[in-house]
mmJSON file of the N, C-alpha and C atoms, coordinates in Angstrom:
{"data_MODEL":{"atom_site":{
"group_PDB":["ATOM","ATOM","ATOM","ATOM","ATOM","ATOM","ATOM","ATOM","ATOM","ATOM","ATOM","ATOM","ATOM","ATOM","ATOM","ATOM","ATOM","ATOM","ATOM","ATOM","ATOM","ATOM","ATOM","ATOM","ATOM","ATOM","ATOM","ATOM","ATOM","ATOM","ATOM","ATOM","ATOM","ATOM","ATOM","ATOM","ATOM","ATOM","ATOM","ATOM","ATOM","ATOM","ATOM","ATOM","ATOM","ATOM","ATOM","ATOM","ATOM","ATOM","ATOM","ATOM","ATOM","ATOM","ATOM","ATOM","ATOM","ATOM","ATOM","ATOM","ATOM","ATOM","ATOM","ATOM","ATOM","ATOM","ATOM","ATOM","ATOM","ATOM","ATOM","ATOM","ATOM","ATOM","ATOM","ATOM","ATOM","ATOM","ATOM","ATOM","ATOM","ATOM","ATOM","ATOM","ATOM","ATOM","ATOM","ATOM","ATOM","ATOM","ATOM","ATOM","ATOM","ATOM","ATOM","ATOM","ATOM","ATOM","ATOM","ATOM","ATOM","ATOM","ATOM","ATOM","ATOM","ATOM","ATOM","ATOM","ATOM","ATOM","ATOM","ATOM","ATOM","ATOM","ATOM","ATOM","ATOM","ATOM","ATOM","ATOM","ATOM","ATOM","ATOM","ATOM","ATOM","ATOM","ATOM","ATOM","ATOM","ATOM","ATOM","ATOM","ATOM","ATOM","ATOM","ATOM","ATOM","ATOM","ATOM","ATOM","ATOM","ATOM","ATOM","ATOM","ATOM","ATOM","ATOM","ATOM","ATOM","ATOM","ATOM","ATOM","ATOM","ATOM","ATOM","ATOM","ATOM","ATOM","ATOM","ATOM","ATOM","ATOM","ATOM","ATOM","ATOM","ATOM","ATOM","ATOM","ATOM","ATOM","ATOM","ATOM","ATOM","ATOM","ATOM","ATOM","ATOM","ATOM","ATOM","ATOM"],
"id":[1,2,3,4,5,6,7,8,9,10,11,12,13,14,15,16,17,18,19,20,21,22,23,24,25,26,27,28,29,30,31,32,33,34,35,36,37,38,39,40,41,42,43,44,45,46,47,48,49,50,51,52,53,54,55,56,57,58,59,60,61,62,63,64,65,66,67,68,69,70,71,72,73,74,75,76,77,78,79,80,81,82,83,84,85,86,87,88,89,90,91,92,93,94,95,96,97,98,99,100,101,102,103,104,105,106,107,108,109,110,111,112,113,114,115,116,117,118,119,120,121,122,123,124,125,126,127,128,129,130,131,132,133,134,135,136,137,138,139,140,141,142,143,144,145,146,147,148,149,150,151,152,153,154,155,156,157,158,159,160,161,162,163,164,165,166,167,168,169,170,171,172,173,174,175,176,177,178,179,180],
"type_symbol":["N","C","C","N","C","C","N","C","C","N","C","C","N","C","C","N","C","C","N","C","C","N","C","C","N","C","C","N","C","C","N","C","C","N","C","C","N","C","C","N","C","C","N","C","C","N","C","C","N","C","C","N","C","C","N","C","C","N","C","C","N","C","C","N","C","C","N","C","C","N","C","C","N","C","C","N","C","C","N","C","C","N","C","C","N","C","C","N","C","C","N","C","C","N","C","C","N","C","C","N","C","C","N","C","C","N","C","C","N","C","C","N","C","C","N","C","C","N","C","C","N","C","C","N","C","C","N","C","C","N","C","C","N","C","C","N","C","C","N","C","C","N","C","C","N","C","C","N","C","C","N","C","C","N","C","C","N","C","C","N","C","C","N","C","C","N","C","C","N","C","C","N","C","C","N","C","C","N","C","C"],
"label_atom_id":["N","CA","C","N","CA","C","N","CA","C","N","CA","C","N","CA","C","N","CA","C","N","CA","C","N","CA","C","N","CA","C","N","CA","C","N","CA","C","N","CA","C","N","CA","C","N","CA","C","N","CA","C","N","CA","C","N","CA","C","N","CA","C","N","CA","C","N","CA","C","N","CA","C","N","CA","C","N","CA","C","N","CA","C","N","CA","C","N","CA","C","N","CA","C","N","CA","C","N","CA","C","N","CA","C","N","CA","C","N","CA","C","N","CA","C","N","CA","C","N","CA","C","N","CA","C","N","CA","C","N","CA","C","N","CA","C","N","CA","C","N","CA","C","N","CA","C","N","CA","C","N","CA","C","N","CA","C","N","CA","C","N","CA","C","N","CA","C","N","CA","C","N","CA","C","N","CA","C","N","CA","C","N","CA","C","N","CA","C","N","CA","C","N","CA","C","N","CA","C","N","CA","C","N","CA","C","N","CA","C"],
"label_alt_id":[null,null,null,null,null,null,null,null,null,null,null,null,null,null,null,null,null,null,null,null,null,null,null,null,null,null,null,null,null,null,null,null,null,null,null,null,null,null,null,null,null,null,null,null,null,null,null,null,null,null,null,null,null,null,null,null,null,null,null,null,null,null,null,null,null,null,null,null,null,null,null,null,null,null,null,null,null,null,null,null,null,null,null,null,null,null,null,null,null,null,null,null,null,null,null,null,null,null,null,null,null,null,null,null,null,null,null,null,null,null,null,null,null,null,null,null,null,null,null,null,null,null,null,null,null,null,null,null,null,null,null,null,null,null,null,null,null,null,null,null,null,null,null,null,null,null,null,null,null,null,null,null,null,null,null,null,null,null,null,null,null,null,null,null,null,null,null,null,null,null,null,null,null,null,null,null,null,null,null,null],
"label_comp_id":["MET","MET","MET","ARG","ARG","ARG","ASP","ASP","ASP","SER","SER","SER","PHE","PHE","PHE","VAL","VAL","VAL","PHE","PHE","PHE","TYR","TYR","TYR","ARG","ARG","ARG","SER","SER","SER","PHE","PHE","PHE","TYR","TYR","TYR","GLU","GLU","GLU","ALA","ALA","ALA","ILE","ILE","ILE","GLU","GLU","GLU","GLU","GLU","GLU","LEU","LEU","LEU","PRO","PRO","PRO","ASP","ASP","ASP","TYR","TYR","TYR","GLU","GLU","GLU","THR","THR","THR","LYS","LYS","LYS","ALA","ALA","ALA","MET","MET","MET","ILE","ILE","ILE","TYR","TYR","TYR","SER","SER","SER","ALA","ALA","ALA","ILE","ILE","ILE","CYS","CYS","CYS","LYS","LYS","LYS","TYR","TYR","TYR","ALA","ALA","ALA","LEU","LEU","LEU","THR","THR","THR","GLY","GLY","GLY","GLU","GLU","GLU","GLU","GLU","GLU","ASP","ASP","ASP","GLU","GLU","GLU","LEU","LEU","LEU","THR","THR","THR","GLY","GLY","GLY","VAL","VAL","VAL","PRO","PRO","PRO","LYS","LYS","LYS","ALA","ALA","ALA","PHE","PHE","PHE","PHE","PHE","PHE","LEU","LEU","LEU","LEU","LEU","LEU","ILE","ILE","ILE","LYS","LYS","LYS","LYS","LYS","LYS","CYS","CYS","CYS","GLN","GLN","GLN","LYS","LYS","LYS","TYR","TYR","TYR"],
"label_asym_id":["A","A","A","A","A","A","A","A","A","A","A","A","A","A","A","A","A","A","A","A","A","A","A","A","A","A","A","A","A","A","A","A","A","A","A","A","A","A","A","A","A","A","A","A","A","A","A","A","A","A","A","A","A","A","A","A","A","A","A","A","A","A","A","A","A","A","A","A","A","A","A","A","A","A","A","A","A","A","A","A","A","A","A","A","A","A","A","A","A","A","A","A","A","A","A","A","A","A","A","A","A","A","A","A","A","A","A","A","A","A","A","A","A","A","A","A","A","A","A","A","A","A","A","A","A","A","A","A","A","A","A","A","A","A","A","A","A","A","A","A","A","A","A","A","A","A","A","A","A","A","A","A","A","A","A","A","A","A","A","A","A","A","A","A","A","A","A","A","A","A","A","A","A","A","A","A","A","A","A","A"],
"label_entity_id":["1","1","1","1","1","1","1","1","1","1","1","1","1","1","1","1","1","1","1","1","1","1","1","1","1","1","1","1","1","1","1","1","1","1","1","1","1","1","1","1","1","1","1","1","1","1","1","1","1","1","1","1","1","1","1","1","1","1","1","1","1","1","1","1","1","1","1","1","1","1","1","1","1","1","1","1","1","1","1","1","1","1","1","1","1","1","1","1","1","1","1","1","1","1","1","1","1","1","1","1","1","1","1","1","1","1","1","1","1","1","1","1","1","1","1","1","1","1","1","1","1","1","1","1","1","1","1","1","1","1","1","1","1","1","1","1","1","1","1","1","1","1","1","1","1","1","1","1","1","1","1","1","1","1","1","1","1","1","1","1","1","1","1","1","1","1","1","1","1","1","1","1","1","1","1","1","1","1","1","1"],
"label_seq_id":[1,1,1,2,2,2,3,3,3,4,4,4,5,5,5,6,6,6,7,7,7,8,8,8,9,9,9,10,10,10,11,11,11,12,12,12,13,13,13,14,14,14,15,15,15,16,16,16,17,17,17,18,18,18,19,19,19,20,20,20,21,21,21,22,22,22,23,23,23,24,24,24,25,25,25,26,26,26,27,27,27,28,28,28,29,29,29,30,30,30,31,31,31,32,32,32,33,33,33,34,34,34,35,35,35,36,36,36,37,37,37,38,38,38,39,39,39,40,40,40,41,41,41,42,42,42,43,43,43,44,44,44,45,45,45,46,46,46,47,47,47,48,48,48,49,49,49,50,50,50,51,51,51,52,52,52,53,53,53,54,54,54,55,55,55,56,56,56,57,57,57,58,58,58,59,59,59,60,60,60],
"pdbx_PDB_ins_code":[null,null,null,null,null,null,null,null,null,null,null,null,null,null,null,null,null,null,null,null,null,null,null,null,null,null,null,null,null,null,null,null,null,null,null,null,null,null,null,null,null,null,null,null,null,null,null,null,null,null,null,null,null,null,null,null,null,null,null,null,null,null,null,null,null,null,null,null,null,null,null,null,null,null,null,null,null,null,null,null,null,null,null,null,null,null,null,null,null,null,null,null,null,null,null,null,null,null,null,null,null,null,null,null,null,null,null,null,null,null,null,null,null,null,null,null,null,null,null,null,null,null,null,null,null,null,null,null,null,null,null,null,null,null,null,null,null,null,null,null,null,null,null,null,null,null,null,null,null,null,null,null,null,null,null,null,null,null,null,null,null,null,null,null,null,null,null,null,null,null,null,null,null,null,null,null,null,null,null,null],
"Cartn_x":[-12.033,-11.383,-12.308,-11.761,-12.542,-12.321,-13.234,-13.106,-12.722,-12.786,-12.469,-12.081,-11.527,-11.204,-11.098,-11.143,-11.047,-9.574,-9.165,-7.803,-7.92,-7.514,-7.692,-6.636,-7.04,-6.129,-4.901,-5.083,-3.951,-2.902,-3.329,-2.377,-1.518,-2.197,-1.517,-0.547,-1.013,-0.182,1.065,0.918,2.065,3.059,2.566,3.445,4.162,3.482,4.088,5.235,5.346,6.456,7.764,7.681,8.885,9.655,10.997,11.781,11.971,11.88,12.195,10.991,10.908,9.765,9.7,10.824,10.831,10.137,10.418,9.777,8.281,7.915,6.499,5.784,6.391,5.783,5.604,6.586,6.482,5.295,5.123,4.026,2.68,2.554,1.291,0.936,1.899,1.66,1.228,1.904,1.56,0.154,-0.213,-1.551,-2.608,-2.425,-3.406,-3.521,-2.405,-2.411,-3.16,-2.855,-3.513,-5.01,-5.348,-6.75,-7.602,-7.039,-7.817,-7.763,-6.678,-6.544,-6.347,-5.959,-5.669,-4.255,-3.483,-2.102,-1.162,-0.147,0.818,2.173,2.776,4.138,5.119,6.307,7.393,8.064,7.852,8.425,9.324,10.242,11.088,11.245,11.724,12.041,10.844,11.064,10.033,8.78,8.899,7.686,6.857,7.524,6.792,6.091,6.762,6.167,4.901,4.984,3.816,2.697,3.051,2.047,1.342,2.083,1.476,0.479,0.797,-0.12,-1.389,-1.223,-2.363,-3.192,-2.54,-3.235,-4.326,-4.082,-5.056,-6.361,-6.306,-7.506,-8.272,-7.643,-8.284,-8.879,-10.096,-10.743,-10.948,-9.926,-10.032,-10.983],
"Cartn_y":[-12.52,-12.182,-11.296,-10.218,-9.263,-9.44,-8.893,-8.904,-7.538,-6.498,-5.152,-4.266,-3.093,-2.109,-0.737,0.312,1.681,2.081,2.659,3.156,4.62,5.509,6.937,7.524,8.561,9.27,9.758,10.187,10.685,9.595,8.334,7.224,7.15,7.142,7.062,8.227,9.442,10.623,10.59,10.163,10.092,9.028,7.847,6.751,7.1,7.78,8.133,9.135,9.81,10.731,9.999,8.718,7.941,7.692,7.713,7.614,6.211,5.171,3.855,2.915,2.158,1.279,0.112,-0.359,-1.476,-1.085,0.103,0.583,0.762,1.347,1.524,0.174,-0.793,-2.118,-2.771,-2.616,-3.183,-2.584,-1.274,-0.589,-1.018,-0.993,-1.406,-2.843,-3.731,-5.126,-5.261,-4.561,-4.632,-4.103,-3.018,-2.441,-3.432,-3.984,-4.93,-6.175,-6.705,-7.915,-7.663,-6.551,-6.245,-5.998,-5.19,-4.833,-6.037,-6.983,-8.122,-9.348,-9.504,-10.708,-10.433,-9.205,-8.877,-9.241,-9.814,-10.196,-9.019,-8.889,-7.802,-8.328,-7.655,-7.97,-7.4,-7.987,-7.453,-6.344,-5.111,-3.972,-3.177,-2.429,-1.525,-0.23,0.787,2.049,2.74,3.305,4.076,3.246,2.008,1.228,1.028,0.793,0.613,1.908,3.036,4.323,4.594,4.386,4.579,3.614,2.352,1.349,1.702,2.111,2.436,3.585,4.579,5.693,5.252,4.45,4.008,2.971,2.135,1.091,1.684,2.857,3.508,3.828,3.942,4.254,3.008,1.827,0.575,-0.067,-0.411,-1.059,-2.524,-3.321,-4.731,-5.425],
"Cartn_z":[3.571,2.324,1.501,0.946,0.176,-1.325,-2.1,-3.549,-4.111,-3.269,-3.741,-2.55,-2.88,-1.848,-2.491,-1.67,-2.159,-2.207,-3.32,-3.48,-3.879,-2.997,-3.217,-4.153,-4.868,-5.763,-5.002,-3.763,-2.977,-2.747,-2.613,-2.479,-3.747,-4.883,-6.172,-6.356,-6.084,-6.285,-5.403,-4.167,-3.253,-3.706,-4.039,-4.463,-5.757,-6.667,-7.945,-7.805,-6.697,-6.451,-6.172,-5.844,-5.562,-6.853,-6.789,-8.014,-8.583,-7.752,-8.312,-8.315,-9.407,-9.641,-8.66,-8.196,-7.245,-5.941,-5.456,-4.228,-4.447,-5.568,-5.887,-5.912,-6.581,-6.697,-5.332,-4.462,-3.115,-2.369,-2.503,-1.81,-2.382,-3.708,-4.327,-3.936,-3.964,-3.611,-2.162,-1.262,0.161,0.425,-0.245,-0.078,-0.545,-1.728,-2.279,-1.408,-0.997,-0.168,1.141,1.794,3.064,2.867,1.87,1.648,1.264,0.525,0.04,0.954,1.711,2.541,4.023,4.366,5.754,6.175,5.263,5.562,5.303,6.16,6.014,5.588,4.598,4.18,5.192,5.258,6.08,5.284,5.672,4.973,5.915,5.332,6.106,5.328,5.991,5.33,4.703,3.526,2.822,2.533,2.013,1.78,3.053,4.172,5.433,5.836,5.681,6.041,5.226,3.915,3.057,3.456,3.645,3.985,5.289,6.295,7.587,7.467,6.657,6.451,5.729,4.693,3.894,4.647,5.427,6.197,7.083,7.622,8.512,7.783,6.463,5.672,5.267,5.381,5.014,6.265,6.21,7.358,7.018,7.334,7.003,7.936],
"occupancy":[1.0,1.0,1.0,1.0,1.0,1.0,1.0,1.0,1.0,1.0,1.0,1.0,1.0,1.0,1.0,1.0,1.0,1.0,1.0,1.0,1.0,1.0,1.0,1.0,1.0,1.0,1.0,1.0,1.0,1.0,1.0,1.0,1.0,1.0,1.0,1.0,1.0,1.0,1.0,1.0,1.0,1.0,1.0,1.0,1.0,1.0,1.0,1.0,1.0,1.0,1.0,1.0,1.0,1.0,1.0,1.0,1.0,1.0,1.0,1.0,1.0,1.0,1.0,1.0,1.0,1.0,1.0,1.0,1.0,1.0,1.0,1.0,1.0,1.0,1.0,1.0,1.0,1.0,1.0,1.0,1.0,1.0,1.0,1.0,1.0,1.0,1.0,1.0,1.0,1.0,1.0,1.0,1.0,1.0,1.0,1.0,1.0,1.0,1.0,1.0,1.0,1.0,1.0,1.0,1.0,1.0,1.0,1.0,1.0,1.0,1.0,1.0,1.0,1.0,1.0,1.0,1.0,1.0,1.0,1.0,1.0,1.0,1.0,1.0,1.0,1.0,1.0,1.0,1.0,1.0,1.0,1.0,1.0,1.0,1.0,1.0,1.0,1.0,1.0,1.0,1.0,1.0,1.0,1.0,1.0,1.0,1.0,1.0,1.0,1.0,1.0,1.0,1.0,1.0,1.0,1.0,1.0,1.0,1.0,1.0,1.0,1.0,1.0,1.0,1.0,1.0,1.0,1.0,1.0,1.0,1.0,1.0,1.0,1.0,1.0,1.0,1.0,1.0,1.0,1.0],
"B_iso_or_equiv":[0.0,0.0,0.0,0.0,0.0,0.0,0.0,0.0,0.0,0.0,0.0,0.0,0.0,0.0,0.0,0.0,0.0,0.0,0.0,0.0,0.0,0.0,0.0,0.0,0.0,0.0,0.0,0.0,0.0,0.0,0.0,0.0,0.0,0.0,0.0,0.0,0.0,0.0,0.0,0.0,0.0,0.0,0.0,0.0,0.0,0.0,0.0,0.0,0.0,0.0,0.0,0.0,0.0,0.0,0.0,0.0,0.0,0.0,0.0,0.0,0.0,0.0,0.0,0.0,0.0,0.0,0.0,0.0,0.0,0.0,0.0,0.0,0.0,0.0,0.0,0.0,0.0,0.0,0.0,0.0,0.0,0.0,0.0,0.0,0.0,0.0,0.0,0.0,0.0,0.0,0.0,0.0,0.0,0.0,0.0,0.0,0.0,0.0,0.0,0.0,0.0,0.0,0.0,0.0,0.0,0.0,0.0,0.0,0.0,0.0,0.0,0.0,0.0,0.0,0.0,0.0,0.0,0.0,0.0,0.0,0.0,0.0,0.0,0.0,0.0,0.0,0.0,0.0,0.0,0.0,0.0,0.0,0.0,0.0,0.0,0.0,0.0,0.0,0.0,0.0,0.0,0.0,0.0,0.0,0.0,0.0,0.0,0.0,0.0,0.0,0.0,0.0,0.0,0.0,0.0,0.0,0.0,0.0,0.0,0.0,0.0,0.0,0.0,0.0,0.0,0.0,0.0,0.0,0.0,0.0,0.0,0.0,0.0,0.0,0.0,0.0,0.0,0.0,0.0,0.0],
"pdbx_formal_charge":[null,null,null,null,null,null,null,null,null,null,null,null,null,null,null,null,null,null,null,null,null,null,null,null,null,null,null,null,null,null,null,null,null,null,null,null,null,null,null,null,null,null,null,null,null,null,null,null,null,null,null,null,null,null,null,null,null,null,null,null,null,null,null,null,null,null,null,null,null,null,null,null,null,null,null,null,null,null,null,null,null,null,null,null,null,null,null,null,null,null,null,null,null,null,null,null,null,null,null,null,null,null,null,null,null,null,null,null,null,null,null,null,null,null,null,null,null,null,null,null,null,null,null,null,null,null,null,null,null,null,null,null,null,null,null,null,null,null,null,null,null,null,null,null,null,null,null,null,null,null,null,null,null,null,null,null,null,null,null,null,null,null,null,null,null,null,null,null,null,null,null,null,null,null,null,null,null,null,null,null],
"auth_seq_id":[1,1,1,2,2,2,3,3,3,4,4,4,5,5,5,6,6,6,7,7,7,8,8,8,9,9,9,10,10,10,11,11,11,12,12,12,13,13,13,14,14,14,15,15,15,16,16,16,17,17,17,18,18,18,19,19,19,20,20,20,21,21,21,22,22,22,23,23,23,24,24,24,25,25,25,26,26,26,27,27,27,28,28,28,29,29,29,30,30,30,31,31,31,32,32,32,33,33,33,34,34,34,35,35,35,36,36,36,37,37,37,38,38,38,39,39,39,40,40,40,41,41,41,42,42,42,43,43,43,44,44,44,45,45,45,46,46,46,47,47,47,48,48,48,49,49,49,50,50,50,51,51,51,52,52,52,53,53,53,54,54,54,55,55,55,56,56,56,57,57,57,58,58,58,59,59,59,60,60,60],
"auth_comp_id":["MET","MET","MET","ARG","ARG","ARG","ASP","ASP","ASP","SER","SER","SER","PHE","PHE","PHE","VAL","VAL","VAL","PHE","PHE","PHE","TYR","TYR","TYR","ARG","ARG","ARG","SER","SER","SER","PHE","PHE","PHE","TYR","TYR","TYR","GLU","GLU","GLU","ALA","ALA","ALA","ILE","ILE","ILE","GLU","GLU","GLU","GLU","GLU","GLU","LEU","LEU","LEU","PRO","PRO","PRO","ASP","ASP","ASP","TYR","TYR","TYR","GLU","GLU","GLU","THR","THR","THR","LYS","LYS","LYS","ALA","ALA","ALA","MET","MET","MET","ILE","ILE","ILE","TYR","TYR","TYR","SER","SER","SER","ALA","ALA","ALA","ILE","ILE","ILE","CYS","CYS","CYS","LYS","LYS","LYS","TYR","TYR","TYR","ALA","ALA","ALA","LEU","LEU","LEU","THR","THR","THR","GLY","GLY","GLY","GLU","GLU","GLU","GLU","GLU","GLU","ASP","ASP","ASP","GLU","GLU","GLU","LEU","LEU","LEU","THR","THR","THR","GLY","GLY","GLY","VAL","VAL","VAL","PRO","PRO","PRO","LYS","LYS","LYS","ALA","ALA","ALA","PHE","PHE","PHE","PHE","PHE","PHE","LEU","LEU","LEU","LEU","LEU","LEU","ILE","ILE","ILE","LYS","LYS","LYS","LYS","LYS","LYS","CYS","CYS","CYS","GLN","GLN","GLN","LYS","LYS","LYS","TYR","TYR","TYR"],
"auth_asym_id":["A","A","A","A","A","A","A","A","A","A","A","A","A","A","A","A","A","A","A","A","A","A","A","A","A","A","A","A","A","A","A","A","A","A","A","A","A","A","A","A","A","A","A","A","A","A","A","A","A","A","A","A","A","A","A","A","A","A","A","A","A","A","A","A","A","A","A","A","A","A","A","A","A","A","A","A","A","A","A","A","A","A","A","A","A","A","A","A","A","A","A","A","A","A","A","A","A","A","A","A","A","A","A","A","A","A","A","A","A","A","A","A","A","A","A","A","A","A","A","A","A","A","A","A","A","A","A","A","A","A","A","A","A","A","A","A","A","A","A","A","A","A","A","A","A","A","A","A","A","A","A","A","A","A","A","A","A","A","A","A","A","A","A","A","A","A","A","A","A","A","A","A","A","A","A","A","A","A","A","A"],
"auth_atom_id":["N","CA","C","N","CA","C","N","CA","C","N","CA","C","N","CA","C","N","CA","C","N","CA","C","N","CA","C","N","CA","C","N","CA","C","N","CA","C","N","CA","C","N","CA","C","N","CA","C","N","CA","C","N","CA","C","N","CA","C","N","CA","C","N","CA","C","N","CA","C","N","CA","C","N","CA","C","N","CA","C","N","CA","C","N","CA","C","N","CA","C","N","CA","C","N","CA","C","N","CA","C","N","CA","C","N","CA","C","N","CA","C","N","CA","C","N","CA","C","N","CA","C","N","CA","C","N","CA","C","N","CA","C","N","CA","C","N","CA","C","N","CA","C","N","CA","C","N","CA","C","N","CA","C","N","CA","C","N","CA","C","N","CA","C","N","CA","C","N","CA","C","N","CA","C","N","CA","C","N","CA","C","N","CA","C","N","CA","C","N","CA","C","N","CA","C","N","CA","C","N","CA","C","N","CA","C","N","CA","C"],
"pdbx_PDB_model_num":[1,1,1,1,1,1,1,1,1,1,1,1,1,1,1,1,1,1,1,1,1,1,1,1,1,1,1,1,1,1,1,1,1,1,1,1,1,1,1,1,1,1,1,1,1,1,1,1,1,1,1,1,1,1,1,1,1,1,1,1,1,1,1,1,1,1,1,1,1,1,1,1,1,1,1,1,1,1,1,1,1,1,1,1,1,1,1,1,1,1,1,1,1,1,1,1,1,1,1,1,1,1,1,1,1,1,1,1,1,1,1,1,1,1,1,1,1,1,1,1,1,1,1,1,1,1,1,1,1,1,1,1,1,1,1,1,1,1,1,1,1,1,1,1,1,1,1,1,1,1,1,1,1,1,1,1,1,1,1,1,1,1,1,1,1,1,1,1,1,1,1,1,1,1,1,1,1,1,1,1]
}}}
């Protein structure tokens, strides 16, 4: 279990392009959960696509 992780500006900029807050929240939550605990949320569609791209940058 970690206490911190790196979150790049490019992650923020890409996520902020999405139009709805619910999707953004799902992505932010999934990133934080994975980076801090190593656990993955069940995602589909756009949130899953974003998560898979960002996951490659996190070395849990």
